[in-house]
C-alpha positions in Angstrom: 6.4 21.6 35.1 6.2 17.4 34.9 5.3 15.6 31.8 4.6 12.1 31.8 7.1 12.1 28.4 9.1 9.0 28.9 12.8 9.7 27.6 15.5 7.6 26.5 18.6 9.5 26.8 17.2 12.5 26.7 15.1 11.4 23.3 10.9 11.0 23.7 9.5 7.5 22.5 8.4 9.1 19.4 11.7 10.5 18.2 13.3 7.3 19.0 10.5 5.4 16.4 10.7 7.7 14.0 14.1 7.1 13.5 14.1 3.5 13.5 11.4 3.5 11.9 13.9 5.6 9.0 16.1 3.2 9.4 13.9 0.0 9.1 12.5 1.4 5.9 16.4 2.5 4.9 17.9 -0.9 4.9 15.5 -2.8 3.1 14.5 0.2 0.2 16.5 -1.6 -2.2 15.2 -4.9 -1.6 11.5 -4.3 -0.8 11.8 -2.1 -4.6 13.1 -5.0 -6.1 10.2 -7.6 -5.2 7.6 -5.0 -5.6 9.0 -4.7 -9.2 9.1 -8.7 -9.4 5.3 -9.1 -8.2 3.5 -6.0 -9.3 5.0 -6.7 -13.2 2.4 -5.0 -15.8 1.0 -1.0 -15.0 -2.4 -3.0 -14.3 -1.1 -4.3 -11.6 0.0 -1.3 -10.2 -2.7 1.1 -10.8 -5.1 -1.7 -8.6 -2.3 -2.5 -5.5 -2.3 1.9 -5.5 -6.2 1.8 -5.8 -5.9 -0.2 -3.1 -6.9 2.2 0.2 -8.9 1.0 2.3 -12.1 2.8 1.2 -12.5 2.3 -2.5 -14.8 -0.9 -3.3 -14.3 -3.8 -6.4 -16.4 -1.2 -8.8 -14.9 2.2 -7.4 -11.1 0.2 -8.5 -12.5 -1.1 -11.3 -13.7 2.3 -13.4 -10.2 4.0 -12.2 -8.5 1.2 -13.5 -10.5 -0.4 -16.6 -9.2 -3.8 -15.1 -12.1 -6.4 -15.0 -13.4 -7.2 -11.1 -12.7 -10.9 -11.4 -9.1 -9.4 -11.9 -9.3 -6.6 -9.1 -10.1 -9.2 -6.3 -7.9 -12.0 -7.5 -4.9 -9.6 -7.2 -6.2 -8.7 -4.0 -6.5 -12.6 -2.4 -2.4 -13.2 -3.6 -1.1 -10.0 -2.4 -3.8 -10.4 0.9 -1.7 -14.1 1.2 1.2 -12.4 0.3 1.0 -9.6 3.2 1.7 -6.6 1.1 -1.9 -5.7 1.8 -4.9 -6.0 4.0 -8.5 -7.0 4.0 -10.5 -4.4 6.6 -15.0 -4.8 7.2 -16.9 -7.9 7.2 -17.4 -9.4 3.8 -20.3 -7.8 2.0 -18.4 -4.9 2.6 -15.0 -5.6 2.7 -12.0 -3.1 1.8 -8.5 -3.3 0.6 -5.7 -1.7 1.8 -2.9 -1.9 0.3 0.4 -2.1 2.8 2.7 0.4 2.2 2.7 3.2 -1.1 5.0 2.2 -4.2 6.3 5.5 -4.4 7.9 5.1 -0.3 9.7 2.1 -2.4 10.8 4.7 -4.7 8.2 2.8 -7.7 6.3 5.0 -9.9 3.5 4.3 -10.5 2.5 5.0 -14.2 -0.6 7.1 -14.8 -3.7 5.4 -15.4 -5.8 5.6 -18.6 -8.4 8.1 -20.0 -11.2 7.2 -18.8 -14.0 6.9 -21.4 -16.8 9.3 -21.1 -20.0 7.5 -20.2 
């Protein structure tokens, strides 16, 4: 049975890519963690960053985190300039998506505040 899978020294390209991703993450994890800790100093910043999942609206994030919508937008713009989030969609339907979850660099995100009942 013939396969179309390219192999390098007996390993598939997918296997090699996964290994490469592991070693890149492993080699920069401590530096990335330190950089994120210096950039996202407040709990509120960590909450908002994690809420940038590419699906949530500004209003959704405000409701979840208790952070003002204008602050969320400002942080989103700053972080997009830094390259740690990216925008998706047209301006009216624009969503922001984080590049990596904080847990992937070893940062615990504090619990969200209790939501007030309406």
